[in-house]
C-alpha positions in Angstrom: -36.6 28.1 -149.4 -39.5 29.6 -147.2 -40.5 31.3 -150.2 -40.6 28.8 -152.3 -42.4 26.7 -150.5 -44.8 29.9 -149.8 -45.4 29.6 -153.7 -45.8 26.0 -154.0 -48.7 25.8 -151.2 -50.5 29.4 -152.5 -50.0 28.8 -156.2 -49.7 24.9 -156.6 -49.8 25.8 -160.3 -46.4 26.9 -160.2 -45.1 23.6 -158.5 -42.7 22.4 -161.2 -41.0 26.2 -161.0 -41.3 25.6 -157.2 -39.4 22.4 -157.3 -37.0 23.5 -159.3 -35.6 26.3 -156.8 -36.0 24.3 -153.6 -33.7 21.6 -155.0 -31.1 24.0 -156.4 -31.6 25.8 -153.4 -30.6 22.8 -150.9 -27.7 21.7 -153.3 -26.4 24.9 -153.7 -26.6 25.2 -149.8 -24.4 21.8 -149.8 -21.9 23.5 -152.2 -21.3 26.7 -150.1 -21.0 24.3 -146.5 -18.3 22.3 -148.5 -16.5 25.5 -149.6 -17.1 27.2 -146.8 -16.4 24.5 -143.9 -13.4 22.4 -146.0 -14.4 18.9 -144.9 -11.8 16.3 -144.8 -13.4 14.3 -147.3 -15.8 15.9 -149.4 -16.9 13.4 -151.6 -19.6 12.5 -149.9 -21.5 16.0 -149.1 -21.1 16.4 -153.2 -22.8 12.9 -153.9 -25.6 14.6 -151.5 -25.6 17.6 -153.6 -26.1 15.5 -156.6 -28.8 13.0 -154.9 -30.7 16.5 -154.7 -30.4 16.8 -158.3 -31.4 13.7 -159.0 -34.6 14.2 -156.7 -35.6 17.7 -157.6 -35.7 16.4 -161.2 -38.2 13.8 -160.7 -40.0 16.6 -158.8 -40.0 18.6 -161.9 -41.0 16.3 -164.1 -43.9 15.1 -161.7 -45.6 18.8 -161.6 -45.3 19.0 -164.9 -48.1 16.6 -164.9 -52.0 17.2 -164.9 -53.0 17.2 -161.1 -55.6 13.8 -162.2 -53.2 12.0 -163.9 -52.1 9.6 -160.7 -49.3 7.9 -162.8 -46.0 9.7 -162.7 -43.4 10.4 -165.5 -41.1 7.9 -166.6 -38.2 10.5 -166.2 -39.6 11.1 -162.6 -39.4 7.4 -161.6 -35.9 6.7 -163.0 -35.1 10.3 -161.0 -36.0 8.7 -158.1 -34.9 5.5 -158.3 -31.4 7.2 -159.3 -31.6 9.3 -156.0 -31.1 5.8 -153.9 -28.0 4.6 -154.8 -26.4 8.1 -154.6 -27.3 8.5 -151.5 -26.8 5.0 -150.1 -23.1 6.2 -151.7 -23.1 9.7 -149.7 -24.1 8.0 -146.3 -21.5 5.3 -147.0 -18.6 8.3 -147.0 -20.1 10.1 -144.2 -19.9 7.0 -142.0 -16.7 5.8 -143.5 -14.8 6.6 -140.5 -17.2 7.1 -137.5 -17.2 4.7 -134.6 -20.1 1.8 -135.4 -19.0 1.2 -138.5 -16.2 -0.7 -136.7 -18.8 -2.7 -135.0 -21.6 -2.3 -137.5 -23.8 -5.2 -135.4 -26.0 -3.1 -133.8 -26.8 -1.1 -137.2 -27.5 -4.7 -139.1 -29.8 -5.2 -136.1 -31.4 -2.2 -136.6 -31.8 -2.7 -140.4 -33.1 -6.2 -139.8 -35.7 -4.9 -137.3 -37.1 -1.9 -139.7 -36.8 -4.2 -142.4 -39.8 -6.7 -140.5 -41.5 -3.6 -139.6 -41.7 -2.0 -142.9 -43.1 -5.9 -143.9 -45.9 -6.1 -141.0 -46.9 -2.3 -142.5 -47.0 -2.9 -145.8 -48.9 -6.7 -145.3 -51.3 -5.3 -142.7 -51.5 -1.3 -143.8 -50.7 -0.8 -147.3 -51.3 -4.0 -149.1 -55.3 -3.8 -148.4 -55.6 -0.5 -149.0 -53.5 -0.3 -152.7 -55.3 -3.9 -153.4 -58.7 -1.9 -153.6 -57.4 0.9 -155.7 -56.7 -1.1 -158.7 -52.8 -1.3 -158.8 -50.6 -3.0 -160.6 -47.8 -5.4 -159.2 -45.9 -3.3 -160.9 -47.1 -0.2 -159.0 -46.8 -2.3 -155.8 -43.2 -3.3 -156.6 -42.3 0.5 -157.6 -43.9 1.6 -154.2 -42.4 -0.6 -151.9 -38.9 -0.1 -153.1 -39.2 4.0 -152.5 -40.7 2.6 -148.8 -37.8 0.2 -148.1 -35.2 2.6 -149.5 -36.6 5.4 -147.1 -36.7 3.0 -144.3 -33.1 1.7 -144.2 -32.2 5.9 -144.7 -33.5 6.7 -142.0 -32.3 3.4 -139.7 -28.4 4.8 -141.2 -29.3 8.2 -140.1 -30.6 7.2 -136.9 -27.4 5.3 -136.2 -25.1 7.9 -137.1 -26.9 10.3 -135.1 -26.3 7.7 -131.8 -22.8 7.7 -133.0 -21.5 10.8 -133.0 -23.6 12.7 -130.3 -24.0 16.6 -130.1 -24.1 17.0 -134.0 -27.0 19.0 -135.4 -25.7 18.0 -139.1 -26.5 14.4 -138.0 -29.9 15.2 -137.0 -30.9 17.2 -139.7 -30.2 14.1 -141.8 -31.8 11.9 -140.0 -34.5 14.4 -140.1 -34.7 15.5 -143.7 -34.7 11.2 -143.9 -37.8 11.0 -141.8 -39.1 13.5 -144.3 -39.2 11.3 -147.1 -40.1 8.6 -145.6 -43.6 10.6 -144.7 -43.8 11.9 -147.9 -43.2 8.0 -150.0 -46.2 6.6 -147.6 -48.7 9.6 -148.0 -48.2 9.5 -151.7 -48.5 5.7 -151.4 -51.8 6.1 -149.8 -52.9 8.7 -151.9 -52.3 7.1 -155.4 -55.3 4.3 -155.1 -57.5 8.1 -154.8 -56.1 9.7 -157.8 -52.9 11.0 -157.0 -51.6 13.2 -154.5 -52.8 17.4 -155.1 -50.1 20.1 -155.3 -49.8 21.8 -151.6 -50.1 18.8 -149.9 -49.5 17.0 -146.4 -46.8 15.1 -148.7 -45.0 18.2 -150.4 -44.3 19.6 -147.0 -42.6 16.4 -145.8 -40.4 16.8 -149.3 -39.9 20.9 -148.2 -38.6 19.3 -144.7 -36.3 16.4 -146.7 -34.6 19.7 -148.8 -34.7 21.9 -146.1 -33.2 20.1 -143.3 -30.1 18.1 -145.7 -29.5 21.8 -147.0 -29.9 23.3 -143.5 -26.9 20.4 -142.6 -24.1 21.6 -144.5 -24.3 25.0 -143.3 -23.3 24.2 -139.7 -19.7 24.1 -138.6 -20.6 20.5 -137.2 -20.9 19.3 -141.1 -16.9 18.9 -141.4 -16.8 16.9 -138.2 -19.0 13.8 -140.1 -16.3 13.1 -142.4 -13.4 14.2 -139.4 -11.6 11.0 -137.5 -12.5 11.2 -133.9 -9.6 12.3 -131.6 -9.5 8.9 -129.5 -10.8 5.2 -130.8 -14.4 4.3 -129.5 -14.4 1.6 -127.5 -16.6 -1.7 -129.4 -19.4 -2.5 -126.8 -19.9 -5.9 -125.9 -22.7 -7.7 -127.0 -25.2 -8.5 -124.3 -25.0 -12.8 -124.5 -26.4 -12.8 -128.0 -29.3 -10.5 -127.7 -28.8 -8.8 -130.8 -28.4 -12.2 -132.9 -31.7 -13.3 -131.6 -33.4 -10.4 -132.6 -31.6 -10.9 -136.3 -33.1 -14.6 -136.1 -36.2 -13.2 -135.3 -36.5 -10.5 -137.8 -35.4 -13.6 -140.6 -38.2 -16.2 -139.4 -41.2 -12.9 -139.6 -41.0 -13.2 -143.8 -41.6 -17.0 -143.8 -44.3 -16.7 -140.7 -46.1 -14.2 -142.7 -45.9 -16.1 -146.0 -47.2 -19.0 -144.4 -49.8 -17.1 -142.8 -51.4 -16.0 -146.0 -50.6 -19.8 -147.7 -53.1 -21.3 -145.1 -56.2 -18.0 -145.3 -56.7 -17.4 -148.9 -54.0 -17.2 -150.9 -50.4 -15.5 -151.2 -51.0 -11.2 -152.1 -47.7 -9.6 -150.7 -45.3 -12.2 -152.2 -43.0 -9.8 -154.0 -43.1 -7.6 -151.0 -41.7 -10.9 -148.6 -39.5 -12.1 -151.1 -37.9 -8.5 -151.0 -37.8 -8.3 -147.1 -36.5 -12.0 -147.1 -33.9 -11.4 -149.0 -32.5 -8.5 -147.4 -32.9 -10.0 -143.8 -30.8 -12.9 -145.0 -28.5 -11.2 -146.6 -27.5 -9.0 -143.4 -27.8 -12.2 -141.6 -25.1 -13.7 -143.8 -23.3 -10.2 -143.1 -23.4 -10.4 -139.7 -22.2 -14.1 -139.7 -19.1 -13.0 -141.6 -18.5 -10.2 -139.5 -18.4 -12.7 -136.5 -16.1 -15.1 -138.4 -13.7 -12.3 -139.4 -13.5 -11.3 -135.9 -12.9 -14.6 -134.5 -10.0 -15.0 -137.2 -8.4 -11.7 -136.7 -8.4 -12.3 -132.1 -6.9 -15.7 -133.5 -4.2 -13.9 -135.5 -3.5 -11.4 -132.8 -3.2 -14.0 -130.2 -0.7 -15.9 -132.6 1.4 -12.9 -132.6 1.1 -11.9 -129.3 2.6 -15.3 -128.3 5.2 -15.1 -130.9 6.2 -11.9 -129.8 6.5 -12.4 -126.1 8.5 -15.5 -126.7 10.8 -13.5 -128.9 11.1 -10.6 -126.5 11.9 -13.0 -123.7 15.4 -13.8 -124.8 16.3 -10.6 -126.2 19.5 -9.3 -125.1 19.7 -5.6 -126.6 17.6 -2.9 -128.0 18.4 -4.1 -131.8 16.4 -7.5 -131.2 13.5 -5.9 -129.4 13.3 -3.3 -132.2 13.0 -6.2 -135.0 10.4 -8.1 -132.6 8.0 -4.8 -132.6 8.8 -4.3 -136.1 7.9 -8.2 -137.3 4.8 -8.3 -134.9 3.4 -5.0 -136.1 3.6 -6.2 -139.5 1.8 -9.1 -138.5 -1.1 -7.3 -137.3 -1.8 -5.0 -139.4 -3.7 -6.1 -142.9 -1.0 -7.8 -145.1 -1.8 -5.3 -148.0 -2.2 -2.4 -146.4 0.6 0.4 -146.9 2.5 1.4 -143.5 5.9 2.1 -142.2 7.3 1.4 -138.8 9.9 3.3 -136.5 11.4 2.7 -133.6 13.2 5.7 -132.0 15.0 5.5 -129.1 17.1 9.3 -129.2 14.0 11.5 -129.2 12.3 10.4 -125.8 13.6 13.6 -123.8 11.9 16.3 -126.6 8.2 14.5 -127.0 5.6 15.6 -124.4 4.8 13.9 -121.5 1.3 13.4 -122.5 2.6 11.5 -125.8 4.3 9.4 -123.6 2.0 8.4 -121.2 -0.8 6.3 -123.8 -0.6 5.2 -126.9 -3.3 7.6 -129.6 -3.7 8.0 -132.6 -3.1 11.0 -134.2 -1.9 13.3 -137.5 1.7 12.7 -138.7 1.9 16.5 -138.1 2.4 16.4 -134.5 4.8 14.2 -133.8 8.7 15.1 -134.2 9.7 16.7 -137.2 12.4 13.9 -137.6 9.8 11.3 -138.6 7.0 13.5 -139.7 9.5 14.4 -142.9 9.7 9.9 -143.1 6.0 9.4 -142.4 4.3 12.2 -144.5 3.4 9.9 -147.0 0.6 9.0 -144.7 -2.1 10.8 -143.2 -2.1 9.3 -139.9 0.0 7.3 -137.0 0.0 5.4 -134.1 2.3 6.7 -130.9 3.1 4.2 -128.6 5.6 5.0 -125.6 8.1 2.1 -125.0 10.2 2.1 -121.6 13.5 4.2 -123.6 11.8 5.4 -126.5 8.8 5.4 -128.9 7.0 3.5 -131.6 5.5 4.5 -134.1 3.4 3.0 -137.0 2.0 5.1 -139.8 -0.8 3.6 -142.4 -4.8 3.8 -142.8 -7.3 5.1 -139.7 -8.9 2.3 -140.1 -5.9 0.4 -139.8 -4.6 1.9 -137.1 -8.2 1.6 -134.9 -8.4 -2.0 -135.4 -4.9 -2.9 -134.6 -4.5 0.0 -131.4 -5.0 -2.3 -129.1 -2.6 -5.4 -129.9 0.1 -2.9 -130.7 -0.4 -1.5 -127.1 -0.2 -4.7 -126.0 3.4 -5.3 -128.1 4.9 -2.0 -126.8 3.8 -2.8 -123.2 5.8 -6.0 -123.6 8.6 -4.5 -125.8 8.9 -1.9 -122.8 9.2 -4.5 -119.9 11.7 -6.1 -122.1 13.7 -2.9 -122.4 13.2 -2.3 -118.8 14.2 -5.9 -118.5 17.3 -5.4 -119.9 18.7 -2.4 -118.6 18.2 -3.6 -115.1 20.4 -6.4 -115.9 22.9 -4.6 -118.2 22.8 -2.0 -114.9 23.1 -5.1 -112.5 26.2 -6.6 -114.8 28.2 -3.2 -114.5 27.6 -3.0 -110.9 29.3 -6.2 -110.7 31.8 -5.4 -112.8 32.4 -2.6 -110.8 32.6 -4.3 -107.7 34.8 -6.9 -109.3 37.3 -4.2 -110.1 36.8 -2.5 -107.2 37.8 -5.9 -105.8 41.0 -6.7 -107.8 42.2 -3.0 -108.2 41.9 -1.9 -104.5 45.4 -2.9 -103.6 47.3 -2.6 -107.0 49.3 0.2 -107.9 47.9 1.4 -111.5 44.3 3.5 -111.1 41.8 2.0 -113.5 38.8 4.5 -114.5 36.3 3.5 -116.7 34.2 6.0 -118.9 30.8 6.2 -120.0 29.7 7.0 -124.1 29.9 10.6 -123.0 33.2 10.5 -121.5 32.2 10.8 -117.7 33.8 8.8 -115.0 31.5 5.7 -114.1 34.2 4.0 -112.1 37.4 5.0 -110.4 40.1 2.9 -108.6 40.9 3.7 -105.3 44.6 4.2 -106.0 44.1 7.6 -108.0 44.8 9.4 -105.1 47.8 8.2 -104.4 49.1 8.8 -108.7 47.3 11.8 -109.1 46.8 13.7 -105.6 43.1 13.7 -106.6 39.6 12.5 -106.0 37.6 12.6 -108.9 34.1 14.9 -108.7 30.9 12.9 -109.6 29.8 12.8 -113.1 33.4 14.2 -114.1 35.2 13.7 -117.3 38.9 12.7 -117.8 39.9 16.1 -118.6 38.3 17.8 -116.0 40.3 15.8 -113.2 44.0 17.2 -114.9 45.6 21.0 -115.0 44.2 23.2 -117.2 47.7 22.8 -118.8 48.0 19.2 -119.0 44.4 18.9 -120.9 45.2 19.1 -124.3 47.6 15.8 -124.6 44.2 14.2 -122.5 42.2 15.5 -125.5 44.1 14.2 -128.2 44.5 10.6 -127.1 40.8 10.3 -125.9 40.1 11.3 -129.5 42.7 9.2 -130.8 41.2 5.8 -128.6 37.6 6.3 -129.7 37.9 7.4 -133.8 41.0 5.8 -134.8 42.4 2.8 -132.8 39.4 2.2 -131.0 41.4 -0.5 -128.7 44.8 -0.5 -127.2 45.2 2.8 -127.5 48.8 3.8 -125.4 50.3 7.1 -124.7 52.6 8.7 -122.0 51.3 12.2 -120.1 53.4 14.3 -117.8 50.5 15.8 -115.3 50.5 18.1 -112.4 49.7 17.7 -109.2 47.7 19.8 -106.9 51.1 20.3 -105.1 53.0 21.5 -107.5 54.7 18.4 -108.4 54.4 16.3 -112.3 53.7 12.8 -113.0 54.8 10.8 -115.7 52.4 8.0 -116.6 51.7 5.7 -118.9 48.1 5.5 -120.1 46.5 2.6 -122.2 43.1 2.6 -123.6 40.3 -0.7 -124.2 37.1 0.1 -126.3 35.1 -2.3 -124.6 31.6 -0.3 -125.3 30.6 -3.1 -127.0 30.9 -6.0 -124.2 27.6 -5.8 -122.2 29.1 -6.6 -118.9 31.0 -2.6 -119.2 29.7 -0.8 -122.0 32.6 1.6 -121.6 36.4 2.5 -121.6 38.5 1.5 -119.3 41.7 3.8 -119.0 44.9 2.3 -117.3 47.1 5.2 -116.0 50.3 3.6 -114.4 52.8 6.0 -112.3 56.2 5.6 -114.5 58.0 8.7 -112.7 60.5 6.7 -110.6 61.0 4.4 -113.5 62.1 6.9 -115.7 64.6 8.9 -113.0 66.2 5.2 -112.4 66.6 5.0 -116.1 68.1 8.2 -116.4 70.0 7.9 -113.7 71.5 4.6 -115.4 72.4 6.1 -118.9 73.9 9.1 -116.5 76.4 6.6 -115.1 77.3 4.8 -118.3 78.0 7.7 -119.8 80.2 8.9 -117.3 81.8 5.4 -116.8 83.3 6.0 -120.3 86.9 7.6 -120.9 85.9 10.5 -122.8 83.3 11.0 -119.9 86.3 10.8 -117.7 88.9 13.3 -120.0 86.2 16.0 -120.3 85.7 16.2 -116.4 89.5 16.2 -115.8 89.8 19.2 -118.3 86.7 21.2 -116.5 88.6 20.8 -113.8 92.2 21.3 -114.7 91.0 24.2 -116.6 88.1 25.9 -114.5 
């Protein structure tokens, strides 16, 4: 590009060839950057490359005209005018996922201020000079459209620089926009004097535009312009309506100029004043619409949070909490936004500690594989920690960033509800254990309470008298019996948990530590669904003496019969 610029300034007669090479080199640089760095969304860069090609066609067509002809050909005008919509598409794509579009009030203020400044410069500087050169109203309108588009382009790229600090590609885009504005202003100033000569200052400004935009795509930072931020950027609060007052002043500036011109000798800048007034009014409407939409969204979020808090206050288990959270998140997200909600209470121990500390928006691939496969249809997911689980909300990044604060509040309310439920259940189990201890302290039966993992949570004091042992902390039922007795215990426990579930009965012969055996009747009661117990209640009754007495009674009954006496007499006779 430097070599082609040298040809442009040394041999002005070859300006058409030089502009074609410069434009193609700049567009090719953008294509090379897309291929090399593979940005997340490449369509804005392709649009920027197409805009440079359109401008190159205009420069090539304009270079074919004789230097003495001040009027550019129609093809050049059409190419220049077509460039601005394409550039607008590129900038919308580049800024769609940056921070400032979440709160575009500052951008609107800058656009209104730039429009008012351009109007003032046009009325007091450019218009008197152009009027003396015999330019027609059509020429004035075209020149005003070019200058206004350049100002808007410069404002947007400057705001992009402030929204993405330390991004060299954004800075180069703003530098290129400044070069376009400088070139168009120089072109407008030179038209009344017969047009610009090739190789002048305006050409240097246009070369700067091509070079800066081409170089912006050759840096690694170009991929970060379309990559979403790792963390949502907090929206700054307005300074007590200062932006709105500035916008109102810009809106009132155009009618004020119109009034001044009408009172001082005639309106000679009517088209430009009308265009600027229409733009500032449109910006004012957009600003008010945004304020109304934000207020309506705040009311909707407040109503959803209030209703969710009421539901969570009466939730009795984790299932009701999960249902309330899903209903609240559906209300907070836009109704037409595709989304998926997962409330997970199973993988908490497998997640990194940082993921359980604060809400965050991250790619779906970074969450556990079990849920990553289910949410694979979405690109990003909002992760919010709960008291005993994690909330995953998969949707578009814009929707997730917008609903982040409200969903975080819902997650906090759900965490408090889960903590309350857990404490209530723990207190209920403690009271239940105390009640069992008071009731069974002097009873002869052994009462055990098993958790879901089959560990003994409660043991009555009579276990030492019946089994001759005291279970160790966190022991299971199979671990408190002798190894040779574990098979019968395992079979009964499995039958109680899977088949019968309630009222399972059996008889065990258990070996004591002193070598004696005890015969116990076992009754299982499945109370895992009872919120006050949350476990399997096992009752052991010592029936050793009762069975011994029954056997003795049977023996005596058999011995008192005539047949038994005859056998006893024969046994003594023939001994």
